Backbone bond lengths (Angstrom), bond angles and torsions (degrees), N, CA, C in turn:
res aa  C-N    CA-C-N  psi(-1)  N-CA   C-N-CA  omega(-1)  CA-C   N-CA-C  phi
1 M - - - 1.446 - - 1.529 110.51 -
2 K 1.344 116.28 -44.89 1.467 119.55 178.82 1.527 110.75 -62.20
3 R 1.318 114.90 -38.80 1.462 119.33 179.97 1.534 110.89 -63.87
4 L 1.332 117.66 -41.62 1.450 122.29 178.71 1.523 110.84 -63.75
5 L 1.330 117.10 -44.59 1.457 121.39 178.74 1.525 110.87 -62.09
6 L 1.330 117.36 -42.48 1.462 121.15 178.47 1.526 110.69 -63.01
7 T 1.314 116.89 -41.99 1.467 120.93 178.63 1.524 110.68 -61.77
8 V 1.323 117.56 -44.14 1.463 121.40 179.45 1.520 110.12 -63.99
9 L 1.318 117.70 -44.44 1.459 120.86 179.94 1.524 111.70 -63.66
10 L 1.306 117.97 -38.48 1.463 120.92 178.54 1.519 111.67 -68.33
11 M 1.308 117.45 -28.73 1.456 120.73 -178.66 1.526 112.27 -80.56
12 L 1.306 119.81 -24.64 1.455 121.95 -176.33 1.522 113.90 -57.71
13 P 1.319 120.85 -50.02 1.467 118.45 179.24 1.520 112.70 -61.33
14 L 1.311 116.90 -34.81 1.461 119.21 179.65 1.517 110.97 -65.14
15 G 1.319 117.55 -40.90 1.458 121.13 178.59 1.512 111.34 -64.49
16 A 1.318 117.56 -42.44 1.464 121.05 178.82 1.516 110.43 -64.72
17 Q 1.312 117.06 -41.40 1.465 120.54 179.17 1.528 110.50 -65.12
18 A 1.329 118.01 -40.16 1.463 120.83 179.93 1.529 110.53 -62.26
19 Q 1.339 116.95 -39.49 1.459 119.73 179.20 1.523 110.51 -66.01
20 D 1.324 118.39 -40.80 1.457 121.27 178.09 1.520 111.57 -60.35
21 N 1.314 117.24 -37.65 1.459 120.96 -177.92 1.517 112.61 -75.61
22 T 1.298 119.07 -14.41 1.454 121.03 -176.70 1.524 111.44 -61.58
23 I 1.318 118.14 -46.01 1.464 121.05 179.03 1.520 109.67 -61.23
24 E 1.319 116.50 -46.26 1.462 119.93 179.34 1.520 111.02 -61.71
25 T 1.314 117.11 -39.72 1.465 120.78 -179.72 1.527 111.35 -63.51
26 V 1.331 117.44 -42.50 1.469 121.02 179.47 1.523 110.06 -62.89
27 I 1.326 117.24 -45.78 1.469 120.34 -179.78 1.520 110.33 -65.10
28 R 1.330 117.34 -46.10 1.477 120.51 178.04 1.526 111.40 -58.97
29 D 1.335 116.01 -43.48 1.467 119.77 -179.43 1.523 111.09 -61.93
30 Q 1.346 116.99 -42.69 1.454 118.94 179.59 1.528 110.86 -67.10
31 L 1.315 117.98 -42.67 1.469 120.79 178.56 1.527 110.72 -61.45
32 S 1.324 117.02 -41.22 1.471 120.67 177.05 1.521 111.05 -64.20
33 A 1.322 115.93 -40.90 1.471 119.51 179.27 1.525 110.37 -61.51
34 F 1.336 117.52 -41.91 1.465 119.04 177.63 1.524 110.79 -62.48
35 N 1.321 118.25 -44.27 1.468 120.92 178.92 1.525 111.51 -59.79
36 E 1.320 116.58 -35.21 1.471 121.78 -179.39 1.528 112.47 -87.26
37 R 1.355 116.36 -0.84 1.467 123.27 -177.11 1.517 111.85 60.15
38 D 1.346 114.98 30.84 1.462 122.54 174.79 1.530 106.87 -89.00
39 V 1.317 115.36 80.78 1.461 121.98 -174.88 1.528 110.85 -61.95
40 D 1.320 117.48 -42.17 1.468 120.44 179.48 1.530 110.72 -63.78
41 G 1.316 117.09 -39.41 1.461 120.59 178.14 1.515 112.15 -64.75
42 A 1.323 117.19 -40.84 1.468 121.19 177.35 1.524 110.14 -66.18
43 W 1.323 117.00 -39.79 1.467 123.80 -178.96 1.533 111.42 -60.03
44 E 1.329 116.97 -36.58 1.470 121.59 -178.49 1.528 112.18 -59.57
45 H 1.318 118.06 -26.26 1.467 121.66 -177.20 1.529 112.42 -89.74
46 A 1.328 117.03 -5.32 1.465 121.18 178.91 1.528 109.28 -81.78
47 S 1.323 115.32 142.35 1.467 120.87 -179.19 1.531 110.81 -68.30
48 P 1.324 117.06 164.86 1.469 119.88 175.82 1.530 112.37 -56.64
49 M 1.339 118.37 -35.69 1.461 120.20 178.88 1.531 110.89 -62.99
50 I 1.330 116.39 -46.46 1.470 120.69 179.34 1.526 109.88 -63.93
51 Q 1.317 117.07 -43.97 1.460 119.94 179.13 1.522 111.18 -62.50
52 G 1.332 116.90 -36.69 1.462 120.60 177.34 1.521 112.16 -67.16
53 M 1.322 117.13 -36.32 1.468 120.96 179.61 1.525 111.96 -66.59
54 F 1.333 116.83 -41.39 1.469 120.45 -173.19 1.522 113.39 -101.40
55 R 1.291 118.09 -15.05 1.464 126.28 172.02 1.526 115.71 66.09
56 T 1.327 119.49 -35.13 1.469 120.73 179.75 1.527 109.87 -136.40
57 P 1.322 116.79 154.08 1.462 119.74 176.03 1.532 112.54 -58.53
58 D 1.333 117.59 -35.57 1.465 119.98 -178.82 1.530 111.77 -67.25
59 N 1.328 117.28 -41.56 1.472 119.93 176.19 1.519 110.71 -61.57
60 F 1.318 115.88 -42.49 1.458 122.33 178.87 1.536 109.84 -60.95
61 A 1.325 116.36 -46.06 1.468 121.12 -178.82 1.525 111.49 -62.41
62 R 1.328 117.10 -42.03 1.466 120.10 178.70 1.531 111.18 -61.60
63 M 1.339 116.05 -41.27 1.459 119.83 178.90 1.527 110.41 -62.52
64 V 1.321 117.56 -44.54 1.467 120.45 -179.23 1.518 110.27 -66.49
65 E 1.317 117.46 -46.36 1.466 120.85 -178.99 1.525 111.18 -59.07
66 N 1.334 117.37 -42.84 1.465 121.34 -176.97 1.523 113.62 -83.47
67 G 1.321 117.63 -35.23 1.454 120.58 -174.54 1.515 115.52 -99.06
68 Y 1.326 116.68 -22.24 1.458 121.95 -177.27 1.533 110.18 -135.59
69 P 1.337 117.34 65.09 1.472 119.27 -177.23 1.524 112.62 -60.05
70 M 1.344 117.14 -26.64 1.461 120.15 179.36 1.531 111.76 -73.24
71 V 1.320 117.42 -17.19 1.462 121.71 174.34 1.530 109.43 -89.99
72 W 1.321 116.27 -40.51 1.462 122.28 -179.26 1.534 111.17 -61.11
73 D 1.335 116.66 -42.81 1.475 123.52 176.80 1.518 107.67 -124.53
74 N 1.311 116.94 89.05 1.459 121.18 -173.88 1.516 112.26 -115.08
75 S 1.325 114.82 156.65 1.461 121.35 172.85 1.526 108.44 -154.33
76 D 1.300 116.48 172.06 1.464 124.08 175.75 1.527 111.91 48.65
77 V 1.324 115.72 61.62 1.458 122.77 -177.56 1.528 109.89 -82.12
78 R 1.331 115.83 129.24 1.473 121.33 177.86 1.519 108.86 -134.40
79 F 1.321 115.35 134.54 1.460 121.12 -179.92 1.515 109.59 -93.38
80 L 1.329 114.92 131.75 1.452 121.74 -176.65 1.538 109.02 -111.32
81 D 1.312 117.87 -134.23 1.462 122.62 -175.58 1.520 112.38 -69.53
82 R 1.318 114.42 147.03 1.460 122.14 174.59 1.523 107.44 -124.97
83 T 1.332 116.28 136.49 1.462 121.93 179.50 1.519 108.91 -127.17
84 D 1.328 115.93 120.91 1.458 120.96 175.79 1.514 108.94 -87.43
85 M 1.327 115.95 128.82 1.457 122.06 178.25 1.527 108.01 -117.79
86 T 1.310 117.95 -174.25 1.461 120.77 -175.56 1.527 112.31 -59.73
87 N 1.331 117.59 -54.66 1.469 120.30 -176.12 1.520 113.53 -114.95
88 T 1.308 117.65 -1.29 1.457 121.11 -177.42 1.525 110.20 -140.21
89 T 1.293 114.56 167.89 1.460 122.46 170.38 1.509 107.01 -126.40
90 R 1.324 116.49 134.27 1.468 121.31 177.95 1.520 107.42 -103.19
91 Q 1.326 115.99 128.96 1.455 122.27 178.56 1.518 108.67 -122.24
92 E 1.322 116.78 119.27 1.462 120.46 175.43 1.529 108.56 -86.09
93 V 1.331 114.47 136.33 1.464 121.27 -177.82 1.524 108.12 -133.18
94 Q 1.316 115.65 131.80 1.469 120.50 173.75 1.527 107.40 -99.82
95 I 1.325 116.37 127.59 1.462 120.10 177.00 1.518 109.59 -135.07
96 Q 1.318 114.40 157.12 1.458 120.72 175.60 1.517 107.96 -100.27
97 G 1.316 115.54 130.36 1.454 120.91 179.99 1.516 111.76 -89.88
98 P 1.332 117.13 177.64 1.460 121.44 -178.39 1.529 112.68 -66.36
99 D 1.332 117.08 -17.46 1.464 121.57 178.45 1.527 112.19 -84.36
100 G 1.346 116.69 0.34 1.466 121.11 -179.82 1.519 113.37 85.30
101 L 1.327 117.71 -6.69 1.455 121.11 179.78 1.529 110.36 -85.70
102 F 1.343 115.14 156.18 1.459 120.90 176.96 1.519 109.91 -99.76
103 Y 1.321 115.36 143.11 1.452 122.79 -178.78 1.523 108.98 -129.57
104 I 1.333 115.24 147.02 1.458 121.02 171.95 1.527 106.66 -106.44
105 L 1.324 115.54 125.08 1.450 121.92 179.93 1.520 109.17 -115.33
106 D 1.319 115.42 142.54 1.458 122.45 177.57 1.527 107.20 -106.13
107 Y 1.327 116.36 106.85 1.461 122.35 178.55 1.521 109.25 -90.43
108 Q 1.319 116.75 125.62 1.454 121.19 173.25 1.522 106.68 -94.93
109 M 1.318 116.36 120.00 1.452 122.50 -176.50 1.527 109.83 -112.36
110 I 1.332 115.94 140.58 1.463 120.19 173.95 1.526 108.45 -126.47
111 E 1.323 114.59 148.93 1.459 119.61 177.42 1.522 108.24 -96.18
112 T 1.324 115.91 125.12 1.462 122.73 -178.56 1.532 108.05 -121.07
113 P 1.321 117.75 173.19 1.473 119.03 176.08 1.538 112.31 -57.67
114 E 1.338 117.14 -23.98 1.467 121.07 178.49 1.524 112.24 -86.94
115 G 1.318 117.62 -1.75 1.466 121.92 -177.59 1.520 109.84 110.21
116 W 1.331 116.40 -164.82 1.465 121.52 -179.44 1.515 109.67 -70.58
117 Q 1.344 115.31 138.08 1.456 121.33 176.25 1.526 109.32 -136.67
118 I 1.326 114.87 155.79 1.460 121.69 -178.29 1.525 108.52 -86.40
119 N 1.333 115.51 122.59 1.459 121.40 -175.57 1.528 112.06 -106.89
120 G 1.304 117.35 1.18 1.457 121.49 178.82 1.516 110.61 160.44
121 V 1.326 115.15 156.35 1.466 121.75 178.29 1.517 107.64 -140.16
122 Q 1.313 115.45 135.30 1.461 120.85 175.42 1.518 108.68 -127.90
123 V 1.319 115.60 140.87 1.455 120.70 173.09 1.524 107.18 -81.67
124 I 1.309 116.65 126.86 1.469 120.76 176.72 1.521 106.82 -84.96
125 P 1.328 117.39 119.99 1.467 120.02 -177.70 1.528 111.19 -62.47
126 A 1.327 114.75 142.46 1.468 119.90 176.46 1.520 108.61 -69.68
127 P 1.318 116.73 142.88 1.473 118.55 177.92 1.528 110.59 -65.46
128 E 1.314 114.92 148.27 1.466 119.30 176.90 1.518 109.26 -71.87
129 V 1.325 115.31 140.84 1.464 120.78 178.83 1.520 107.73 -112.78
130 F 1.308 115.45 124.21 1.454 120.20 178.98 1.512 109.18 -106.53
131 S 1.326 114.69 139.78 1.476 117.71 179.06 1.498 111.43 -109.47
């Protein structure tokens, strides 16, 4: 009995850590898919709302390529703050775009029967610097 309890207790942190990494894994997978031009793979990580808005993977890809070039061609991905809200989780991600500049993106994540999916992305504007 003690051995079983110890085994369960040792497994708990691992389970919690695996759940935390799920959001990061979905975002990383989608970013990798865009870099590889795997439009269908990137589309799989989009929420039903996003898929309904763009209707096809190709429409979705065109929007990302034209509106989010730093997502379409990304590198140096770093995960920053995460905020849990009532129905969503917000994950801030710093990425380097094709222009060499760094961007902070706010990923809105929702949990669906298929797991975590991306429900929207916003670029967080850089603060103004006054000299």
